[in-house]
C-alpha positions as CSV (number, residue, x, y, z in Angstrom):
1,X,-10.6,5.8,20.2
2,X,-10.4,1.9,20.4
3,X,-7.3,0.5,18.8
4,X,-8.1,-2.5,16.6
5,X,-5.6,-5.3,16.4
6,X,-3.6,-5.2,13.2
7,X,-3.1,-8.5,11.4
8,X,0.4,-8.8,10.0
9,X,1.4,-10.5,6.8
10,X,2.6,-13.6,8.6
11,X,-0.8,-14.1,10.1
12,X,-2.5,-13.7,6.7
13,X,-0.3,-16.5,5.3
14,X,-1.4,-18.8,8.1
15,X,-5.1,-18.0,7.5
16,X,-4.7,-18.8,3.7
17,X,-2.9,-22.1,3.4
18,X,-2.0,-23.3,-0.1
19,X,-1.5,-19.8,-1.4
20,X,1.2,-18.7,-3.8
21,X,3.6,-16.6,-1.6
22,X,6.7,-14.5,-2.2
23,X,8.6,-14.0,1.0
24,X,6.5,-11.8,3.4
25,X,5.4,-9.5,0.7
26,X,3.0,-11.1,-1.8
27,X,0.2,-13.6,-1.5
28,X,-2.1,-14.8,-4.3
29,X,-4.9,-17.3,-3.9
30,X,-8.2,-18.4,-5.3
31,X,-10.8,-18.3,-2.6
32,X,-14.3,-19.9,-2.1
33,X,-16.9,-20.3,0.6
34,X,-14.4,-22.2,2.8
35,X,-12.4,-18.9,3.2
36,X,-11.4,-18.6,6.8
37,X,-12.8,-15.4,8.3
38,X,-14.0,-13.7,11.5
39,X,-17.1,-11.6,12.1
40,X,-15.0,-9.2,14.2
41,X,-13.8,-5.8,13.0
42,X,-10.1,-6.1,11.9
43,X,-7.4,-4.1,10.2
44,X,-4.6,-5.8,8.1
45,X,-1.2,-4.3,7.5
46,X,-1.4,-5.0,3.8
47,X,-3.3,-4.0,0.6
48,X,-5.9,-6.6,-0.4
49,X,-7.5,-6.8,-3.9
50,X,-10.4,-9.2,-4.3
51,X,-11.9,-10.0,-7.7
52,X,-15.3,-11.8,-7.4
53,X,-16.2,-14.3,-10.1
54,X,-19.2,-16.1,-8.6
55,X,-21.5,-15.8,-5.6
56,X,-21.7,-12.9,-3.2
57,X,-20.0,-11.4,-0.2
58,X,-21.5,-9.0,2.4
59,X,-18.8,-6.9,4.1
60,X,-18.4,-3.7,6.2
61,X,-15.6,-1.4,5.2
62,X,-15.0,1.5,7.6
63,X,-18.5,0.7,9.1
64,X,-20.2,1.0,5.7
65,X,-22.1,-2.1,4.4
66,X,-21.3,-3.4,0.9
67,X,-22.7,-6.4,-1.0
68,X,-20.1,-7.7,-3.5
69,X,-21.5,-9.5,-6.5
70,X,-19.9,-11.1,-9.6
71,X,-17.5,-9.0,-11.6
72,X,-16.8,-6.6,-8.7
73,X,-13.5,-5.7,-7.3
74,X,-12.8,-4.8,-3.7
75,X,-9.7,-2.8,-2.7
76,X,-9.0,-3.0,1.0
77,X,-6.3,-0.6,2.1
78,X,-4.1,-1.0,5.2
79,X,-6.1,1.8,6.8
80,X,-9.5,0.2,6.2
81,X,-11.5,-1.4,9.1
82,X,-13.2,-4.5,7.8
83,X,-15.8,-6.9,9.0
84,X,-17.0,-9.9,6.9
85,X,-20.7,-10.5,7.5
86,X,-21.7,-13.3,5.1
87,X,-20.2,-15.4,2.3
88,X,-22.5,-17.2,-0.1
89,X,-22.1,-21.0,-0.6
90,X,-21.2,-20.4,-4.3
91,X,-18.6,-17.7,-3.5
92,X,-15.5,-17.8,-5.8
93,X,-12.9,-15.2,-6.4
94,X,-9.2,-14.4,-6.6
95,X,-7.4,-12.5,-3.8
96,X,-4.1,-10.6,-4.0
97,X,-2.4,-9.4,-0.8
98,X,0.6,-7.0,-0.9
99,X,2.5,-6.1,2.2
100,X,2.7,-2.4,3.2
101,X,6.5,-2.4,2.7
102,X,6.4,-4.0,-0.7
103,X,3.7,-1.5,-1.8
104,X,5.8,1.5,-0.7
105,X,8.7,0.1,-2.8
106,X,6.7,-0.2,-6.0
107,X,6.9,2.9,-8.2
108,X,3.7,4.8,-8.9
109,X,2.8,5.1,-12.6
110,X,3.9,8.3,-14.4
111,X,1.5,11.2,-14.0
112,X,-0.4,9.6,-11.2
113,X,-1.0,11.3,-7.9
114,X,-0.5,9.0,-4.9
115,X,-2.6,11.4,-2.8
116,X,-5.6,11.4,-5.1
117,X,-5.3,7.7,-5.6
118,X,-5.3,7.1,-1.9
119,X,-8.3,9.3,-1.2
120,X,-10.2,8.0,-4.3
121,X,-9.8,4.3,-3.4
122,X,-10.5,4.9,0.2
123,X,-13.8,6.5,-0.7
124,X,-14.6,3.9,-3.4
125,X,-13.4,0.5,-2.2
126,X,-15.9,-1.5,-4.2
127,X,-16.1,-1.2,-8.0
128,X,-18.4,-2.9,-10.5
129,X,-16.4,-4.2,-13.5
130,X,-17.5,-5.3,-17.0
131,X,-17.0,-9.1,-17.6
132,X,-14.1,-8.6,-20.0
133,X,-12.4,-6.2,-17.4
134,X,-12.6,-9.0,-14.8
135,X,-11.0,-11.3,-17.3
136,X,-8.1,-8.8,-18.0
137,X,-7.4,-8.5,-14.3
138,X,-7.7,-12.3,-13.8
139,X,-5.2,-12.9,-16.6
140,X,-2.8,-10.3,-15.1
141,X,-2.9,-12.2,-11.7
142,X,-2.3,-15.5,-13.5
143,X,0.9,-14.0,-15.0
144,X,1.8,-12.7,-11.5
145,X,1.3,-16.2,-10.1
146,X,3.6,-17.7,-12.7
147,X,6.3,-15.2,-12.0
148,X,5.9,-15.7,-8.2
149,X,6.5,-19.4,-8.7
150,X,9.9,-18.9,-10.4
151,X,12.6,-20.4,-8.2
152,X,15.7,-19.2,-10.0
153,X,15.6,-15.5,-11.0
154,X,18.4,-13.2,-10.2
155,X,16.1,-10.1,-10.0
156,X,13.0,-11.8,-8.7
157,X,11.8,-8.9,-6.5
158,X,12.3,-6.3,-9.2
159,X,10.4,-8.6,-11.7
160,X,7.5,-8.9,-9.4
161,X,7.4,-5.2,-8.7
162,X,7.1,-4.6,-12.4
163,X,4.3,-7.2,-12.8
164,X,2.4,-5.6,-9.9
165,X,2.9,-2.2,-11.5
166,X,1.4,-3.5,-14.7
167,X,-1.6,-4.8,-12.8
168,X,-2.1,-1.3,-11.3
169,X,-1.8,0.2,-14.7
170,X,-4.5,-2.1,-16.0
171,X,-6.8,-1.0,-13.2
172,X,-6.0,2.6,-14.0
173,X,-6.8,2.0,-17.6
174,X,-10.2,0.5,-16.6
175,X,-11.0,3.5,-14.4
176,X,-9.7,6.1,-16.8
177,X,-13.1,7.1,-18.2
178,X,-15.0,6.6,-15.0
179,X,-16.0,9.9,-13.4
180,X,-15.6,8.8,-9.8
181,X,-12.0,7.9,-10.5
182,X,-11.0,10.9,-12.6
183,X,-12.7,13.6,-10.5
184,X,-10.9,14.3,-7.3
185,X,-13.2,13.2,-4.4
186,X,-14.8,15.6,-2.0
187,X,-12.6,15.7,1.1
188,X,-13.4,16.3,4.7
189,X,-11.4,18.8,6.6
190,X,-9.2,16.0,8.0
191,X,-8.6,14.5,4.6
192,X,-7.7,18.0,3.2
193,X,-5.1,18.2,6.0
194,X,-3.8,14.8,5.1
195,X,-3.5,15.7,1.4
196,X,-1.8,19.0,2.2
197,X,0.6,17.1,4.5
198,X,1.6,14.6,1.8
199,X,2.2,17.4,-0.7
200,X,4.5,19.2,1.8
201,X,6.2,15.9,2.6
202,X,7.0,15.1,-1.1
203,X,8.6,18.6,-1.4
204,X,10.4,18.9,1.9
205,X,11.1,15.4,3.3
206,X,14.9,15.7,2.5
207,X,15.5,18.7,4.6
208,X,12.6,18.8,7.1
209,X,12.6,15.8,9.5
210,X,10.5,17.1,12.3
211,X,6.7,17.1,12.7
212,X,6.7,20.7,13.9
213,X,7.6,22.0,10.4
214,X,4.6,20.3,8.7
215,X,2.2,21.2,11.6
216,X,3.3,24.9,11.5
217,X,2.9,25.0,7.7
218,X,-0.6,23.7,8.1
219,X,-1.4,26.0,11.1
220,X,-2.2,23.2,13.4
221,X,-0.4,21.6,16.4
222,X,1.9,18.6,16.0
223,X,-0.3,16.6,18.2
224,X,-3.4,17.2,16.1
225,X,-1.5,16.5,12.9
226,X,-0.4,13.1,14.3
227,X,-3.9,12.4,15.5
228,X,-5.3,13.1,12.0
229,X,-2.7,11.0,10.2
230,X,-3.1,8.1,12.7
231,X,-6.9,8.1,12.2
232,X,-6.8,8.3,8.4
233,X,-3.8,6.1,7.6
234,X,-2.9,4.1,10.7
235,X,0.5,5.8,10.8
236,X,1.9,8.6,12.9
237,X,3.4,11.8,11.4
238,X,6.9,10.6,12.4
239,X,6.3,7.3,10.6
240,X,5.3,9.1,7.4
241,X,8.3,11.4,7.6
242,X,10.7,8.5,8.3
243,X,9.2,6.4,5.4
244,X,9.6,9.3,2.9
245,X,13.1,9.9,4.1
246,X,13.9,6.2,3.8
247,X,12.6,6.1,0.2
248,X,14.7,9.1,-0.7
249,X,17.7,7.4,0.9
250,X,17.3,4.3,-1.2
251,X,16.9,6.3,-4.4
252,X,20.2,8.2,-3.7
253,X,22.1,5.1,-2.7
254,X,21.3,3.5,-6.0
255,X,23.5,6.2,-7.7
256,X,27.0,4.7,-7.4
257,X,28.7,8.0,-8.1
258,X,27.3,9.5,-5.0
259,X,29.2,8.8,-1.8
260,X,27.5,7.8,1.5
261,X,28.6,11.2,3.0
262,X,27.0,13.0,0.1
263,X,23.7,11.1,0.6
264,X,23.8,12.1,4.3
265,X,24.4,15.7,3.3
266,X,21.6,15.7,0.7
267,X,19.2,14.4,3.3
268,X,20.3,17.0,5.9
269,X,21.6,14.5,8.5
270,X,24.1,16.0,10.9
271,X,26.7,13.5,9.9
272,X,27.3,10.2,8.1
273,X,27.1,8.2,11.3
274,X,23.6,9.6,12.2
275,X,22.4,8.7,8.7
276,X,23.9,5.2,9.0
277,X,22.1,4.6,12.3
278,X,18.8,5.8,10.9
279,X,19.1,3.6,7.8
280,X,20.2,0.5,9.6
281,X,17.4,0.9,12.2
282,X,14.8,0.9,9.5
283,X,16.3,-1.7,7.1
284,X,18.6,-3.9,9.1
285,X,21.4,-3.0,6.7
286,X,24.0,-0.3,6.6
287,X,23.8,2.1,3.6
288,X,26.8,0.4,2.1
289,X,25.3,-3.1,2.5
290,X,22.1,-1.8,0.9
291,X,24.0,-0.3,-2.0
292,X,25.8,-3.6,-2.7
293,X,22.6,-5.6,-2.5
294,X,20.7,-3.4,-4.9
295,X,23.5,-3.0,-7.5
């Protein structure tokens, strides 16, 4: 399989000058027909949400052609392969880009299933909105822009995470009564394996750090599991396990009454030193440094 080049957030910032940006995590901009684009197939390491107000856009997502018209929303996931074919001269919209890491740190709404959300959006990347729904989402993004532009806020990242969560909740509210978003999508065999893997991961990530456990549970080889995950998500099985373990680590470290040794034990690391090396390799900080920075 041909590996497509992955465009990182830094590159997206350069392609969209004049945008409102928060670190290397959030980018919000109003776009028009002058939008810089390429006709090549690409994949970006970020979630992109486009709301179209005027004009039209012809785009391929995972090699399926879509025509985007006014009052439509496009959700491009980090796993999607995208090709922009044509932008009309009167094209106008609002584009939000969220880095993969920031997205992982943003809490999912209560009673939502990340697995079903992932599969549903992956199969329905383009959605027709009612005019007032477009206005609601536009207004939410205007609030986000104002919060991003704050220069002196002691909890700026946490504030923005909550505004992003509110934006997602508004999208969920719009989709609540729509059949394609409340009925679990029909899955291929590979997608079923992916869903089953995620369910196992949420239950066992603290104690099971090896790919073999998940592959054995699914009655497939570790190599095939990694191949499926790489194809559907752009991430290997090891990366998924490490990411889940890292999120559990961060949650436990936010509890001041729990010692670093107890966190290492809860996550089934052989000792505190091994846990510390894992955490610093992934975050650039020691567990204690992270605890102090997030308190």
